[in-house]
C-alpha atoms as an extended CHARMM CRD file, in Angstrom:
* protein
*
       260  EXT
         1         1  SER       CA             -9.9100000000      -17.7190000000      -15.9120000000  PROA      1               0.0000000000
         2         2  CYS       CA             -9.1080000000      -13.9890000000      -15.6890000000  PROA      2               0.0000000000
         3         3  ALA       CA             -6.5650000000      -12.2720000000      -17.8390000000  PROA      3               0.0000000000
         4         4  SER       CA             -3.5000000000      -11.0490000000      -15.9890000000  PROA      4               0.0000000000
         5         5  PRO       CA             -3.4770000000       -7.2870000000      -15.3320000000  PROA      5               0.0000000000
         6         6  GLN       CA             -0.9820000000       -5.2880000000      -17.3380000000  PROA      6               0.0000000000
         7         7  SER       CA              1.1930000000       -2.5520000000      -15.9150000000  PROA      7               0.0000000000
         8         8  ASN       CA              1.2100000000       -0.5510000000      -19.1160000000  PROA      8               0.0000000000
         9         9  ALA       CA             -1.7820000000        1.3070000000      -20.4700000000  PROA      9               0.0000000000
        10        10  SER       CA             -4.3280000000       -0.8030000000      -22.3290000000  PROA      10              0.0000000000
        11        11  SER       CA             -7.9020000000       -0.3990000000      -23.4750000000  PROA      11              0.0000000000
        12        12  ASP       CA            -10.7190000000       -2.9430000000      -23.2380000000  PROA      12              0.0000000000
        13        13  HSD       CA            -13.9170000000       -2.6870000000      -25.2250000000  PROA      13              0.0000000000
        14        14  SER       CA            -16.9070000000       -4.9530000000      -24.7190000000  PROA      14              0.0000000000
        15        15  ARG       CA            -20.6430000000       -4.9720000000      -24.4030000000  PROA      15              0.0000000000
        16        16  THR       CA            -22.5810000000       -2.1020000000      -22.9180000000  PROA      16              0.0000000000
        17        17  GLN       CA            -25.3070000000       -1.9520000000      -20.3310000000  PROA      17              0.0000000000
        18        18  SER       CA            -27.7280000000        0.7200000000      -19.1940000000  PROA      18              0.0000000000
        19        19  PRO       CA            -27.6070000000        1.6390000000      -15.4920000000  PROA      19              0.0000000000
        20        20  PRO       CA            -30.5250000000        3.2290000000      -13.6600000000  PROA      20              0.0000000000
        21        21  SER       CA            -31.3580000000        6.7830000000      -14.6570000000  PROA      21              0.0000000000
        22        22  ALA       CA            -30.7070000000        8.2100000000      -11.1950000000  PROA      22              0.0000000000
        23        23  TRP       CA            -29.0710000000        7.0380000000       -8.0140000000  PROA      23              0.0000000000
        24        24  ASN       CA            -28.2890000000        8.6700000000       -4.7200000000  PROA      24              0.0000000000
        25        25  ILE       CA            -24.5200000000        9.0250000000       -4.4500000000  PROA      25              0.0000000000
        26        26  PRO       CA            -23.6040000000        6.1840000000       -2.0590000000  PROA      26              0.0000000000
        27        27  PRO       CA            -20.9810000000        6.4960000000        0.6720000000  PROA      27              0.0000000000
        28        28  GLN       CA            -19.0890000000        3.3520000000       -0.2740000000  PROA      28              0.0000000000
        29        29  SER       CA            -20.4750000000        1.1160000000       -3.0340000000  PROA      29              0.0000000000
        30        30  GLU       CA            -23.1000000000        0.4930000000       -5.6390000000  PROA      30              0.0000000000
        31        31  SER       CA            -24.3050000000       -2.8070000000       -6.9850000000  PROA      31              0.0000000000
        32        32  GLY       CA            -23.9840000000       -3.6710000000      -10.6270000000  PROA      32              0.0000000000
        33        33  GLN       CA            -23.5800000000       -6.4630000000      -13.1460000000  PROA      33              0.0000000000
        34        34  SER       CA            -20.2670000000       -8.2050000000      -13.6460000000  PROA      34              0.0000000000
        35        35  VAL       CA            -18.4000000000       -6.7020000000      -16.5810000000  PROA      35              0.0000000000
        36        36  TRP       CA            -14.7960000000       -5.5840000000      -16.7690000000  PROA      36              0.0000000000
        37        37  THR       CA            -14.9800000000       -3.1270000000      -19.5870000000  PROA      37              0.0000000000
        38        38  GLN       CA            -16.7810000000        0.0330000000      -20.5320000000  PROA      38              0.0000000000
        39        39  THR       CA            -20.4910000000        0.4110000000      -20.0640000000  PROA      39              0.0000000000
        40        40  SER       CA            -22.4630000000        3.4570000000      -20.9790000000  PROA      40              0.0000000000
        41        41  ALA       CA            -25.8250000000        5.1550000000      -20.9890000000  PROA      41              0.0000000000
        42        42  THR       CA            -27.2760000000        7.8130000000      -23.2320000000  PROA      42              0.0000000000
        43        43  ASP       CA            -29.9290000000       10.2840000000      -22.2130000000  PROA      43              0.0000000000
        44        44  ARG       CA            -31.7610000000        9.8060000000      -25.5110000000  PROA      44              0.0000000000
        45        45  SER       CA            -31.6720000000        6.8700000000      -27.9200000000  PROA      45              0.0000000000
        46        46  SER       CA            -29.4470000000        7.4340000000      -30.9360000000  PROA      46              0.0000000000
        47        47  PRO       CA            -28.3050000000        5.2270000000      -33.8630000000  PROA      47              0.0000000000
        48        48  LEU       CA            -24.7830000000        6.5280000000      -33.3230000000  PROA      48              0.0000000000
        49        49  GLN       CA            -23.8440000000        4.2880000000      -30.4090000000  PROA      49              0.0000000000
        50        50  ASN       CA            -20.8820000000        2.6270000000      -32.1410000000  PROA      50              0.0000000000
        51        51  GLN       CA            -17.6390000000        1.7370000000      -30.4340000000  PROA      51              0.0000000000
        52        52  PHE       CA            -15.3290000000        4.7320000000      -30.1810000000  PROA      52              0.0000000000
        53        53  GLN       CA            -12.0590000000        4.2340000000      -32.0430000000  PROA      53              0.0000000000
        54        54  LEU       CA             -9.0200000000        5.5180000000      -30.1510000000  PROA      54              0.0000000000
        55        55  SER       CA             -7.4080000000        6.5530000000      -33.4090000000  PROA      55              0.0000000000
        56        56  GLN       CA            -10.1160000000        9.1210000000      -34.0770000000  PROA      56              0.0000000000
        57        57  PRO       CA             -8.2540000000       12.4710000000      -34.2490000000  PROA      57              0.0000000000
        58        58  ARG       CA            -11.0920000000       14.9490000000      -33.8740000000  PROA      58              0.0000000000
        59        59  VAL       CA            -11.9630000000       16.2790000000      -30.4380000000  PROA      59              0.0000000000
        60        60  GLY       CA            -14.4450000000       19.1400000000      -30.3070000000  PROA      60              0.0000000000
        61        61  PHE       CA            -15.1370000000       21.5680000000      -27.5010000000  PROA      61              0.0000000000
        62        62  SER       CA            -18.7350000000       22.1400000000      -26.4730000000  PROA      62              0.0000000000
        63        63  SER       CA            -20.2760000000       24.6960000000      -24.1480000000  PROA      63              0.0000000000
        64        64  PHE       CA            -23.9730000000       24.3240000000      -25.0090000000  PROA      64              0.0000000000
        65        65  LEU       CA            -25.8570000000       23.1020000000      -21.9740000000  PROA      65              0.0000000000
        66        66  GLN       CA            -28.8720000000       22.0650000000      -24.0000000000  PROA      66              0.0000000000
        67        67  ASP       CA            -26.7280000000       19.4630000000      -25.7960000000  PROA      67              0.0000000000
        68        68  SER       CA            -26.4490000000       17.4530000000      -22.5860000000  PROA      68              0.0000000000
        69        69  GLN       CA            -29.7930000000       15.8180000000      -23.3850000000  PROA      69              0.0000000000
        70        70  THR       CA            -28.3650000000       14.1300000000      -26.5030000000  PROA      70              0.0000000000
        71        71  ARG       CA            -24.8130000000       13.3380000000      -25.4180000000  PROA      71              0.0000000000
        72        72  SER       CA            -23.5010000000        9.8450000000      -24.7940000000  PROA      72              0.0000000000
        73        73  TYR       CA            -20.9620000000        8.9940000000      -22.1140000000  PROA      73              0.0000000000
        74        74  HSD       CA            -18.5000000000        6.1000000000      -22.0640000000  PROA      74              0.0000000000
        75        75  LEU       CA            -15.9040000000        4.9570000000      -19.5200000000  PROA      75              0.0000000000
        76        76  ASP       CA            -12.8210000000        2.9920000000      -20.5530000000  PROA      76              0.0000000000
        77        77  VAL       CA            -10.3240000000        1.7000000000      -17.9780000000  PROA      77              0.0000000000
        78        78  VAL       CA             -6.9870000000        2.3340000000      -19.7170000000  PROA      78              0.0000000000
        79        79  GLN       CA             -4.7710000000        1.4460000000      -16.7440000000  PROA      79              0.0000000000
        80        80  HSD       CA             -5.7920000000       -1.3800000000      -14.4070000000  PROA      80              0.0000000000
        81        81  PRO       CA             -4.4720000000       -1.8940000000      -10.8770000000  PROA      81              0.0000000000
        82        82  GLN       CA             -2.3490000000       -4.9810000000      -10.2570000000  PROA      82              0.0000000000
        83        83  ARG       CA             -1.8230000000       -5.2570000000       -6.5040000000  PROA      83              0.0000000000
        84        84  THR       CA             -1.4320000000       -3.6170000000       -3.1340000000  PROA      84              0.0000000000
        85        85  ALA       CA             -0.7850000000       -4.6420000000        0.4830000000  PROA      85              0.0000000000
        86        86  GLU       CA             -3.4610000000       -4.8910000000        3.1430000000  PROA      86              0.0000000000
        87        87  PHE       CA             -3.2710000000       -2.2440000000        5.8450000000  PROA      87              0.0000000000
        88        88  GLY       CA             -5.5180000000       -3.8810000000        8.4520000000  PROA      88              0.0000000000
        89        89  SER       CA             -5.9490000000       -1.4950000000       11.3640000000  PROA      89              0.0000000000
        90        90  ALA       CA             -2.8250000000        0.5650000000       10.5500000000  PROA      90              0.0000000000
        91        91  SER       CA             -4.3870000000        3.1820000000        8.2830000000  PROA      91              0.0000000000
        92        92  LEU       CA             -1.3130000000        5.4300000000        8.5180000000  PROA      92              0.0000000000
        93        93  SER       CA              0.8630000000        2.7740000000        6.9090000000  PROA      93              0.0000000000
        94        94  ARG       CA             -1.4710000000        1.8750000000        4.0680000000  PROA      94              0.0000000000
        95        95  LEU       CA             -0.1490000000        1.4800000000        0.5170000000  PROA      95              0.0000000000
        96        96  PRO       CA             -2.1470000000        2.4680000000       -2.5850000000  PROA      96              0.0000000000
        97        97  LEU       CA             -3.1680000000        0.2160000000       -5.4140000000  PROA      97              0.0000000000
        98        98  ALA       CA             -0.5260000000        0.1920000000       -8.1280000000  PROA      98              0.0000000000
        99        99  PRO       CA             -0.3500000000        1.1800000000      -10.8310000000  PROA      99              0.0000000000
       100       100  PRO       CA             -2.8510000000        4.0130000000      -10.2880000000  PROA      100             0.0000000000
       101       101  ILE       CA             -6.2800000000        3.4500000000      -11.8210000000  PROA      101             0.0000000000
       102       102  VAL       CA             -6.7830000000        5.5560000000      -14.9440000000  PROA      102             0.0000000000
       103       103  VAL       CA            -10.2390000000        5.7810000000      -16.5360000000  PROA      103             0.0000000000
       104       104  GLN       CA            -10.8850000000        7.6630000000      -19.7600000000  PROA      104             0.0000000000
       105       105  LEU       CA            -14.1650000000        9.5060000000      -20.2570000000  PROA      105             0.0000000000
       106       106  ILE       CA            -15.4100000000        9.7000000000      -23.8440000000  PROA      106             0.0000000000
       107       107  VAL       CA            -18.2950000000       12.0880000000      -24.5430000000  PROA      107             0.0000000000
       108       108  ARG       CA            -19.9720000000       12.2560000000      -27.9450000000  PROA      108             0.0000000000
       109       109  ASP       CA            -22.5580000000       14.6920000000      -29.2490000000  PROA      109             0.0000000000
       110       110  ARG       CA            -25.7290000000       13.8350000000      -31.1780000000  PROA      110             0.0000000000
       111       111  PHE       CA            -23.7080000000       13.4710000000      -34.3900000000  PROA      111             0.0000000000
       112       112  GLY       CA            -21.2200000000       11.0330000000      -32.8980000000  PROA      112             0.0000000000
       113       113  ASN       CA            -18.3690000000       13.5350000000      -32.6500000000  PROA      113             0.0000000000
       114       114  VAL       CA            -16.0650000000       13.3120000000      -29.6450000000  PROA      114             0.0000000000
       115       115  ILE       CA            -16.4040000000       16.4920000000      -27.5770000000  PROA      115             0.0000000000
       116       116  ILE       CA            -15.0950000000       18.0400000000      -24.3750000000  PROA      116             0.0000000000
       117       117  PRO       CA            -18.1780000000       19.5060000000      -22.6370000000  PROA      117             0.0000000000
       118       118  GLU       CA            -16.3970000000       22.3720000000      -20.9070000000  PROA      118             0.0000000000
       119       119  MET       CA            -19.3570000000       23.7710000000      -18.9590000000  PROA      119             0.0000000000
       120       120  GLU       CA            -20.4380000000       20.3220000000      -17.7830000000  PROA      120             0.0000000000
       121       121  LEU       CA            -17.0160000000       19.1440000000      -16.5520000000  PROA      121             0.0000000000
       122       122  PRO       CA            -17.2900000000       20.6770000000      -13.0480000000  PROA      122             0.0000000000
       123       123  PHE       CA            -20.4530000000       18.6270000000      -12.5070000000  PROA      123             0.0000000000
       124       124  LEU       CA            -19.0360000000       15.2500000000      -13.6170000000  PROA      124             0.0000000000
       125       125  VAL       CA            -17.3760000000       12.9570000000      -11.0660000000  PROA      125             0.0000000000
       126       126  ALA       CA            -16.3490000000        9.3130000000      -10.9900000000  PROA      126             0.0000000000
       127       127  HSD       CA            -16.8720000000        7.1760000000       -7.8770000000  PROA      127             0.0000000000
       128       128  LEU       CA            -15.2010000000        3.8770000000       -6.9070000000  PROA      128             0.0000000000
       129       129  SER       CA            -16.8370000000        0.8760000000       -5.2530000000  PROA      129             0.0000000000
       130       130  LEU       CA            -15.4530000000       -2.5270000000       -4.2940000000  PROA      130             0.0000000000
       131       131  PHE       CA            -16.6330000000       -5.9250000000       -5.5500000000  PROA      131             0.0000000000
       132       132  SER       CA            -15.6580000000       -9.5590000000       -5.1920000000  PROA      132             0.0000000000
       133       133  ASP       CA            -13.2010000000      -10.8500000000       -7.7890000000  PROA      133             0.0000000000
       134       134  ASP       CA            -16.0200000000      -12.2760000000       -9.9170000000  PROA      134             0.0000000000
       135       135  GLY       CA            -17.8710000000       -8.9590000000       -9.7520000000  PROA      135             0.0000000000
       136       136  ASN       CA            -21.0450000000      -10.4900000000       -8.3430000000  PROA      136             0.0000000000
       137       137  ARG       CA            -20.9490000000       -9.1690000000       -4.7650000000  PROA      137             0.0000000000
       138       138  PRO       CA            -20.5350000000       -5.5390000000       -3.6870000000  PROA      138             0.0000000000
       139       139  LEU       CA            -18.2230000000       -5.4110000000       -0.6820000000  PROA      139             0.0000000000
       140       140  ASP       CA            -18.8740000000       -2.5090000000        1.6380000000  PROA      140             0.0000000000
       141       141  ARG       CA            -17.5340000000       -4.0850000000        4.8210000000  PROA      141             0.0000000000
       142       142  GLY       CA            -15.5410000000       -7.1940000000        5.6020000000  PROA      142             0.0000000000
       143       143  ALA       CA            -14.0560000000       -9.0960000000        8.5330000000  PROA      143             0.0000000000
       144       144  ALA       CA            -10.3790000000       -9.8470000000        9.0050000000  PROA      144             0.0000000000
       145       145  PRO       CA             -9.1350000000      -13.0700000000        7.3410000000  PROA      145             0.0000000000
       146       146  ASN       CA             -8.5210000000      -14.6380000000       10.7720000000  PROA      146             0.0000000000
       147       147  GLY       CA            -11.9730000000      -13.6020000000       11.9610000000  PROA      147             0.0000000000
       148       148  GLU       CA            -10.5970000000      -11.8780000000       15.0490000000  PROA      148             0.0000000000
       149       149  ALA       CA            -11.6340000000       -8.3470000000       14.0750000000  PROA      149             0.0000000000
       150       150  PRO       CA            -15.2440000000       -7.2440000000       13.4940000000  PROA      150             0.0000000000
       151       151  PRO       CA            -16.3280000000       -6.2760000000        9.9630000000  PROA      151             0.0000000000
       152       152  ARG       CA            -14.9890000000       -2.8950000000        8.9220000000  PROA      152             0.0000000000
       153       153  ARG       CA            -14.9830000000       -0.7340000000        5.8270000000  PROA      153             0.0000000000
       154       154  LEU       CA            -12.7620000000       -2.3570000000        3.2020000000  PROA      154             0.0000000000
       155       155  LEU       CA            -12.1900000000        0.3880000000        0.6250000000  PROA      155             0.0000000000
       156       156  TYR       CA            -10.2250000000        3.3940000000        1.8040000000  PROA      156             0.0000000000
       157       157  GLY       CA             -8.7180000000        6.5420000000        0.2720000000  PROA      157             0.0000000000
       158       158  ASN       CA             -9.7980000000        9.1160000000       -2.2940000000  PROA      158             0.0000000000
       159       159  LEU       CA            -12.7310000000        7.3530000000       -3.9130000000  PROA      159             0.0000000000
       160       160  VAL       CA            -14.0850000000       10.2900000000       -5.9420000000  PROA      160             0.0000000000
       161       161  SER       CA            -12.2520000000       11.8980000000       -8.8660000000  PROA      161             0.0000000000
       162       162  SER       CA            -12.8670000000       14.8730000000      -11.1510000000  PROA      162             0.0000000000
       163       163  PRO       CA            -11.9630000000       14.7840000000      -14.8560000000  PROA      163             0.0000000000
       164       164  GLN       CA             -8.5700000000       16.0830000000      -15.9730000000  PROA      164             0.0000000000
       165       165  LYS       CA             -7.6240000000       17.0790000000      -19.5160000000  PROA      165             0.0000000000
       166       166  LEU       CA             -4.4690000000       15.1620000000      -20.4440000000  PROA      166             0.0000000000
       167       167  ARG       CA             -2.7250000000       13.7570000000      -23.5050000000  PROA      167             0.0000000000
       168       168  ASP       CA             -2.1800000000       10.0340000000      -23.9590000000  PROA      168             0.0000000000
       169       169  LEU       CA              1.0360000000        8.3820000000      -25.1460000000  PROA      169             0.0000000000
       170       170  GLN       CA              0.1200000000        9.2260000000      -28.7360000000  PROA      170             0.0000000000
       171       171  GLY       CA             -0.3800000000       12.9110000000      -27.8960000000  PROA      171             0.0000000000
       172       172  ARG       CA             -4.1730000000       12.8590000000      -28.1890000000  PROA      172             0.0000000000
       173       173  LEU       CA             -6.1150000000       15.1070000000      -25.8230000000  PROA      173             0.0000000000
       174       174  GLY       CA             -8.7060000000       13.4000000000      -23.6440000000  PROA      174             0.0000000000
       175       175  LEU       CA            -10.5520000000       13.4070000000      -20.3380000000  PROA      175             0.0000000000
       176       176  TYR       CA             -9.2880000000       11.1520000000      -17.5530000000  PROA      176             0.0000000000
       177       177  PHE       CA            -10.2600000000       10.2060000000      -14.0180000000  PROA      177             0.0000000000
       178       178  LEU       CA             -7.2360000000        9.2900000000      -11.8770000000  PROA      178             0.0000000000
       179       179  PHE       CA             -7.3820000000        7.2220000000       -8.6780000000  PROA      179             0.0000000000
       180       180  SER       CA             -3.9230000000        7.0780000000       -7.1330000000  PROA      180             0.0000000000
       181       181  ASP       CA             -4.8020000000        6.9370000000       -3.4210000000  PROA      181             0.0000000000
       182       182  VAL       CA             -6.9390000000        3.8090000000       -3.0030000000  PROA      182             0.0000000000
       183       183  SER       CA             -6.2190000000        1.0750000000       -0.4400000000  PROA      183             0.0000000000
       184       184  ILE       CA             -7.8540000000       -2.1750000000        0.7050000000  PROA      184             0.0000000000
       185       185  ARG       CA             -8.0400000000       -3.1440000000        4.3700000000  PROA      185             0.0000000000
       186       186  TRP       CA             -7.7800000000       -6.9540000000        4.1220000000  PROA      186             0.0000000000
       187       187  ARG       CA             -5.9820000000       -9.3060000000        1.7480000000  PROA      187             0.0000000000
       188       188  GLY       CA             -7.8630000000      -11.1060000000       -0.9800000000  PROA      188             0.0000000000
       189       189  ARG       CA             -8.7810000000      -10.7640000000       -4.6270000000  PROA      189             0.0000000000
       190       190  PHE       CA            -11.1390000000       -7.9760000000       -5.6480000000  PROA      190             0.0000000000
       191       191  GLN       CA            -12.5070000000       -5.8800000000       -8.4740000000  PROA      191             0.0000000000
       192       192  LEU       CA            -13.3580000000       -2.1770000000       -8.5790000000  PROA      192             0.0000000000
       193       193  GLY       CA            -16.4150000000       -0.5870000000      -10.1190000000  PROA      193             0.0000000000
       194       194  ILE       CA            -16.3300000000        2.9460000000      -11.5110000000  PROA      194             0.0000000000
       195       195  SER       CA            -19.5120000000        5.0040000000      -11.8630000000  PROA      195             0.0000000000
       196       196  LEU       CA            -19.7430000000        8.2840000000      -13.7520000000  PROA      196             0.0000000000
       197       197  LEU       CA            -22.2090000000       10.6760000000      -12.1240000000  PROA      197             0.0000000000
       198       198  ARG       CA            -23.5900000000       14.0500000000      -13.1040000000  PROA      198             0.0000000000
       199       199  ILE       CA            -24.2090000000       16.0370000000       -9.9390000000  PROA      199             0.0000000000
       200       200  SER       CA            -26.0570000000       18.8930000000      -11.6120000000  PROA      200             0.0000000000
       201       201  GLN       CA            -29.5160000000       19.9030000000      -12.6860000000  PROA      201             0.0000000000
       202       202  THR       CA            -30.6180000000       22.3860000000      -15.3470000000  PROA      202             0.0000000000
       203       203  ASP       CA            -33.6550000000       24.6120000000      -14.9170000000  PROA      203             0.0000000000
       204       204  SER       CA            -36.0030000000       25.8280000000      -17.6550000000  PROA      204             0.0000000000
       205       205  SER       CA            -33.7420000000       28.7880000000      -18.4490000000  PROA      205             0.0000000000
       206       206  GLY       CA            -30.7050000000       26.5470000000      -18.9770000000  PROA      206             0.0000000000
       207       207  VAL       CA            -28.9300000000       27.4680000000      -15.7390000000  PROA      207             0.0000000000
       208       208  MET       CA            -26.9830000000       24.5430000000      -14.2120000000  PROA      208             0.0000000000
       209       209  SER       CA            -26.7250000000       23.9950000000      -10.4440000000  PROA      209             0.0000000000
       210       210  ILE       CA            -25.8660000000       21.2360000000       -7.9390000000  PROA      210             0.0000000000
       211       211  ALA       CA            -28.5750000000       18.5670000000       -7.7450000000  PROA      211             0.0000000000
       212       212  SER       CA            -29.7620000000       16.6700000000       -4.6950000000  PROA      212             0.0000000000
       213       213  GLN       CA            -29.1640000000       13.3820000000       -6.5330000000  PROA      213             0.0000000000
       214       214  GLY       CA            -26.3820000000       12.2040000000       -8.8100000000  PROA      214             0.0000000000
       215       215  THR       CA            -27.4210000000       10.7500000000      -12.1650000000  PROA      215             0.0000000000
       216       216  VAL       CA            -25.4080000000        7.7170000000      -13.2570000000  PROA      216             0.0000000000
       217       217  LEU       CA            -24.2720000000        8.1920000000      -16.8460000000  PROA      217             0.0000000000
       218       218  ALA       CA            -21.8770000000        5.2610000000      -17.3450000000  PROA      218             0.0000000000
       219       219  GLN       CA            -20.1570000000        2.4310000000      -15.5010000000  PROA      219             0.0000000000
       220       220  ALA       CA            -17.0150000000        0.3150000000      -15.9080000000  PROA      220             0.0000000000
       221       221  ARG       CA            -15.0440000000       -2.3420000000      -14.0310000000  PROA      221             0.0000000000
       222       222  THR       CA            -11.3720000000       -3.0270000000      -13.5130000000  PROA      222             0.0000000000
       223       223  ARG       CA             -9.8110000000       -6.4240000000      -13.9250000000  PROA      223             0.0000000000
       224       224  PRO       CA             -9.4610000000       -8.4370000000      -10.7000000000  PROA      224             0.0000000000
       225       225  PHE       CA             -6.3910000000       -7.5700000000       -8.6210000000  PROA      225             0.0000000000
       226       226  ASP       CA             -4.6270000000       -8.9890000000       -5.5690000000  PROA      226             0.0000000000
       227       227  VAL       CA             -4.2390000000       -7.6140000000       -2.0570000000  PROA      227             0.0000000000
       228       228  VAL       CA             -1.4130000000       -9.3660000000       -0.2150000000  PROA      228             0.0000000000
       229       229  THR       CA              0.3930000000       -9.0800000000        3.1030000000  PROA      229             0.0000000000
       230       230  HSD       CA              3.1200000000       -6.4630000000        3.5220000000  PROA      230             0.0000000000
       231       231  GLU       CA              5.7420000000       -9.2030000000        3.6150000000  PROA      231             0.0000000000
       232       232  ASN       CA              4.7040000000      -10.5170000000        0.1870000000  PROA      232             0.0000000000
       233       233  TYR       CA              4.1470000000       -7.1750000000       -1.5040000000  PROA      233             0.0000000000
       234       234  VAL       CA              6.3290000000       -6.0090000000       -4.3830000000  PROA      234             0.0000000000
       235       235  ALA       CA              5.2830000000       -2.7340000000       -6.0110000000  PROA      235             0.0000000000
       236       236  PRO       CA              4.8740000000       -2.7990000000       -9.8100000000  PROA      236             0.0000000000
       237       237  ALA       CA              7.1220000000       -0.5940000000      -11.9050000000  PROA      237             0.0000000000
       238       238  THR       CA              5.8290000000        2.8760000000      -12.7570000000  PROA      238             0.0000000000
       239       239  THR       CA              4.0970000000        2.7480000000      -16.1360000000  PROA      239             0.0000000000
       240       240  ARG       CA              4.8130000000        4.9780000000      -19.1130000000  PROA      240             0.0000000000
       241       241  LEU       CA              1.2970000000        6.3920000000      -18.8940000000  PROA      241             0.0000000000
       242       242  THR       CA              1.7760000000        7.3790000000      -15.2480000000  PROA      242             0.0000000000
       243       243  GLN       CA              5.1150000000        8.9970000000      -16.0780000000  PROA      243             0.0000000000
       244       244  SER       CA              3.5590000000       10.9010000000      -18.9740000000  PROA      244             0.0000000000
       245       245  PHE       CA              0.7010000000       12.2110000000      -16.8530000000  PROA      245             0.0000000000
       246       246  LEU       CA              3.1380000000       13.2960000000      -14.1390000000  PROA      246             0.0000000000
       247       247  ARG       CA              5.1110000000       15.3060000000      -16.7050000000  PROA      247             0.0000000000
       248       248  GLN       CA              1.8740000000       17.0150000000      -17.7100000000  PROA      248             0.0000000000
       249       249  GLY       CA              1.2270000000       18.0630000000      -14.1180000000  PROA      249             0.0000000000
       250       250  ALA       CA             -1.5530000000       15.5780000000      -13.3840000000  PROA      250             0.0000000000
       251       251  ARG       CA             -2.7930000000       15.2770000000       -9.8070000000  PROA      251             0.0000000000
       252       252  ILE       CA             -1.4760000000       11.7810000000       -9.2850000000  PROA      252             0.0000000000
       253       253  TYR       CA              0.8110000000       10.0710000000       -6.7860000000  PROA      253             0.0000000000
       254       254  ALA       CA              3.6840000000        7.8470000000       -7.8930000000  PROA      254             0.0000000000
       255       255  PHE       CA              5.5760000000        5.4860000000       -5.6340000000  PROA      255             0.0000000000
       256       256  THR       CA              9.0000000000        3.9810000000       -6.2740000000  PROA      256             0.0000000000
       257       257  PRO       CA              8.9120000000        0.1720000000       -6.5860000000  PROA      257             0.0000000000
       258       258  ASN       CA             10.6370000000       -1.9410000000       -3.9360000000  PROA      258             0.0000000000
       259       259  SER       CA             14.2900000000       -2.6140000000       -4.5200000000  PROA      259             0.0000000000
       260       260  PRO       CA             15.1000000000       -6.2050000000       -5.5320000000  PROA      260             0.0000000000
């Protein structure tokens, strides 16, 4: 059975897997193995692929493009969605998943130090895709529960996010992808996949530019969540992490829970 989602921030750490070295950026979804926690890939094998400890105080700043060949990238879902309401054909009345999905990006250099790769940040994006609740089936399109409507795109909203530099509840600076405008067309139980992509290429002189393909650097999954009818929907309370990010000026939407 699946653990119940939590409205406050939490971190999950588990096994890792290596995704393909390069994918075309898909319009809606990518396939992947069923895991709920962080997965990562490194561009070059290193003995320093230990689990990152959140208590680690040191965060370095890096601007050397040549280091990108020996960096490792990890995604950690620190705030999981709990529920939303289906919007069916009424896209203007859709409600977002709550609480907002928050994914931390952890980048380490060849020595295992946590860094913020300043010059690489504009070329790093995270992309969402929808899966069945067991994580085995990618869900690009789906029919209405009553079968009266033809299959349509299920995942809707802002599905791509850029990294933001924010401090967590302990005041530690980090990189975060925020997804606060994501809706599901039909009711059911689902899971979201998050893929970290580098959309750049570096030539022989070290100059970085936009690439024709996005390279997948890491992947993660949320816990399963519920999509219910509007009549049965009750919005979760705003979490402390969401409130903290709002105070820091994060680009994130917050919605007031329904009154009892």
